C-alpha positions as CSV (number, residue, x, y, z in Angstrom):
1,X,89.0,-53.2,46.5
2,X,89.8,-56.1,44.2
3,X,86.3,-57.6,43.9
4,X,83.5,-55.5,42.5
5,X,80.7,-55.2,45.0
6,X,77.0,-54.3,44.4
7,X,76.8,-51.2,46.6
8,X,78.4,-49.0,49.2
9,X,76.3,-47.5,52.0
10,X,77.5,-44.4,53.8
11,X,76.2,-42.6,56.9
12,X,76.3,-39.0,55.7
13,X,74.3,-36.1,57.0
14,X,74.3,-34.0,53.8
15,X,73.5,-34.5,50.1
16,X,76.4,-35.4,47.8
17,X,76.9,-34.2,44.3
18,X,76.7,-36.6,41.4
19,X,80.4,-36.0,40.7
20,X,81.4,-36.9,44.2
21,X,79.2,-40.1,44.1
22,X,80.7,-41.1,40.8
23,X,84.2,-40.7,42.3
24,X,83.3,-42.8,45.3
25,X,81.8,-45.6,43.3
26,X,84.8,-45.7,41.0
27,X,87.4,-45.6,43.8
28,X,85.6,-48.2,45.9
29,X,84.8,-50.4,42.9
30,X,81.1,-50.6,43.6
31,X,78.1,-50.5,41.3
32,X,75.9,-48.2,43.3
33,X,76.2,-45.8,46.2
34,X,73.5,-45.3,48.9
35,X,73.4,-42.5,51.5
36,X,71.6,-43.2,54.8
37,X,70.9,-40.9,57.8
38,X,70.9,-43.7,60.4
39,X,72.0,-47.3,60.9
40,X,68.6,-48.9,61.5
41,X,68.2,-52.0,59.5
42,X,71.9,-52.2,58.8
43,X,73.0,-53.8,62.0
44,X,71.9,-56.9,63.9
45,X,71.7,-56.6,67.7
46,X,72.2,-59.3,70.3
47,X,71.4,-58.6,74.0
48,X,73.1,-60.6,76.8
49,X,72.8,-60.3,80.5
50,X,75.3,-58.3,82.5
51,X,76.1,-61.1,84.9
52,X,78.0,-58.8,87.3
53,X,74.8,-56.8,87.9
54,X,72.1,-59.4,87.4
55,X,73.8,-62.3,89.1
56,X,73.5,-61.1,92.7
57,X,69.9,-60.0,92.1
58,X,68.5,-62.9,90.3
59,X,70.6,-65.9,91.1
60,X,69.1,-69.1,89.7
61,X,66.9,-67.1,87.3
62,X,69.8,-66.0,85.2
63,X,69.6,-68.9,82.7
64,X,65.9,-67.9,82.0
65,X,66.9,-64.3,81.5
66,X,69.7,-65.2,79.1
67,X,67.3,-67.4,77.1
68,X,64.6,-64.7,77.0
69,X,67.1,-62.1,75.8
70,X,68.4,-64.3,73.1
71,X,64.9,-65.0,71.9
72,X,63.9,-61.3,71.9
73,X,64.3,-58.9,69.0
74,X,67.6,-57.3,69.8
75,X,66.8,-54.1,67.9
76,X,63.5,-53.8,69.8
77,X,65.2,-54.2,73.1
78,X,67.8,-51.6,72.2
79,X,65.2,-49.2,71.0
80,X,63.1,-49.6,74.2
81,X,66.2,-49.1,76.4
82,X,67.0,-45.9,74.5
83,X,63.5,-44.5,74.5
84,X,62.2,-45.5,78.0
85,X,65.3,-46.8,79.7
86,X,63.6,-50.2,80.4
87,X,62.3,-53.3,78.7
88,X,60.0,-56.0,80.1
89,X,61.0,-59.7,79.5
90,X,58.7,-62.7,79.7
91,X,60.5,-65.5,81.4
92,X,60.0,-69.3,80.8
93,X,58.3,-69.7,84.3
94,X,55.6,-67.2,83.3
95,X,57.0,-64.3,85.4
96,X,58.0,-60.9,84.0
97,X,61.2,-59.0,84.6
98,X,61.9,-55.4,83.8
99,X,65.5,-54.7,82.9
100,X,67.4,-51.5,82.4
101,X,70.4,-50.6,80.3
102,X,72.8,-51.4,83.1
103,X,71.3,-54.9,83.4
104,X,72.4,-56.0,79.9
105,X,75.0,-55.6,77.2
106,X,73.8,-54.8,73.7
107,X,76.2,-56.1,71.0
108,X,75.9,-55.0,67.4
109,X,77.2,-56.6,64.2
110,X,76.7,-55.9,60.5
111,X,73.6,-57.4,58.9
112,X,74.2,-60.7,57.2
113,X,73.5,-59.2,53.8
114,X,76.2,-56.5,54.3
115,X,79.1,-58.7,55.4
116,X,82.0,-58.8,53.0
117,X,81.8,-61.8,50.7
118,X,84.7,-64.3,50.8
119,X,86.9,-64.0,47.7
120,X,87.4,-67.2,45.7
121,X,90.8,-66.6,44.2
122,X,90.4,-68.6,41.0
123,X,87.0,-67.1,40.3
124,X,88.4,-63.6,40.8
125,X,91.0,-64.0,38.0
126,X,88.9,-66.1,35.7
127,X,86.1,-63.7,35.0
128,X,86.8,-60.5,32.9
129,X,85.4,-57.9,35.2
130,X,87.2,-59.3,38.2
131,X,90.3,-59.8,36.2
132,X,90.4,-56.1,35.3
133,X,90.0,-55.2,38.9
134,X,92.8,-57.5,40.0
135,X,95.1,-56.0,37.3
136,X,94.3,-52.5,38.5
137,X,95.4,-53.4,42.0
138,X,98.5,-55.0,40.5
139,X,99.4,-51.9,38.6
140,X,99.2,-49.9,41.8
141,X,101.6,-52.2,43.5
142,X,104.1,-52.0,40.5
143,X,103.9,-48.2,40.8
144,X,104.8,-48.6,44.5
145,X,107.8,-50.7,43.6
146,X,109.0,-48.0,41.2
147,X,108.5,-45.3,43.9
148,X,110.6,-47.4,46.3
149,X,113.3,-47.7,43.6
150,X,113.3,-43.9,43.2
151,X,113.8,-43.4,46.9
152,X,116.9,-45.6,46.7
153,X,118.3,-43.1,44.3
154,X,118.9,-45.3,41.3
155,X,115.6,-44.4,39.6
156,X,113.9,-41.0,39.2
157,X,110.2,-40.9,39.7
158,X,109.6,-39.7,36.1
159,X,112.0,-42.2,34.5
160,X,110.8,-44.5,31.8
161,X,111.5,-48.1,32.9
162,X,111.9,-51.6,31.6
163,X,109.5,-54.0,33.2
164,X,109.8,-57.8,33.3
165,X,106.9,-59.9,34.7
166,X,107.1,-63.6,35.6
167,X,103.7,-65.1,36.2
168,X,101.8,-68.4,35.9
169,X,98.3,-69.6,35.1
170,X,95.5,-67.1,35.5
171,X,97.8,-64.3,36.7
172,X,99.8,-64.6,33.4
173,X,96.6,-64.6,31.4
174,X,95.2,-61.5,33.2
175,X,98.4,-59.4,32.9
176,X,98.9,-60.4,29.2
177,X,95.4,-59.2,28.4
178,X,96.1,-55.8,30.0
179,X,99.8,-55.5,29.2
180,X,99.6,-52.3,27.1
181,X,97.5,-50.5,29.8
182,X,99.9,-51.5,32.6
183,X,102.9,-50.3,30.6
184,X,101.3,-46.9,30.0
185,X,100.4,-46.5,33.6
186,X,103.8,-47.2,35.0
187,X,105.8,-45.5,32.2
188,X,107.3,-48.7,30.9
189,X,109.0,-48.4,27.5
190,X,109.6,-52.1,27.4
191,X,107.4,-54.7,29.0
192,X,108.3,-58.4,28.9
193,X,106.0,-61.0,30.4
194,X,107.2,-64.6,30.8
195,X,105.1,-67.5,31.8
196,X,106.8,-69.2,34.7
197,X,108.0,-68.9,38.3
198,X,109.6,-65.6,39.4
199,X,113.3,-65.3,38.5
200,X,116.0,-64.8,41.1
201,X,116.2,-61.2,42.3
202,X,112.7,-60.3,41.3
203,X,110.4,-58.6,43.7
204,X,107.5,-60.9,44.5
205,X,104.0,-59.5,44.5
206,X,100.9,-61.6,45.0
207,X,97.5,-61.2,43.2
208,X,95.0,-63.4,45.0
209,X,97.7,-65.7,46.2
210,X,99.3,-66.0,42.8
211,X,103.0,-65.1,43.1
212,X,104.2,-62.6,40.4
213,X,107.8,-61.6,39.9
214,X,108.5,-58.0,39.1
215,X,111.9,-56.8,37.8
216,X,112.5,-53.0,37.1
217,X,115.4,-51.6,35.2
218,X,116.2,-48.3,33.4
């Protein structure tokens, strides 16, 4: 993942060793790892009428049922239907209605706090921790380019390569800062980086919508 996140939550039914947790947090690029045994509190539930079932039985009362279900605690309705197979609704006209699982549809979605944040591209490359993460992803994609070249028979997988990068603005700055590390990771004996648009014939990679030209030679 390109953007560091505060934590990862995993539904796991056994303890994990510190070594495994360390590997997970590093690979997922998260600051902490939390193991849970259930999904309670991690999902928001919305309950809506099953119109095909309730429509013929309730007719004009359906709007009241829909309103009452939307106002109810979705997690509470779901739990009651699981435990007792029924839930009693209080309708706007003062009457009560007992519903069963076949009367409704329970919809789950991730809790607001757990939804993936939107990435702001300029922020991602303009702060050092995020810049390192973006460059790590870029290195992986350069390695993929080298692997494809080896499959076309002109480059062996262990060959040392010459790498030319054409990049602009924040992408140029990020790659320049980590130039030596990238060169070592992709076995580049020469690494030239130019500030400007990709040259003709270069393979175009994007880092957060910034086009970067990559040219590999022996």
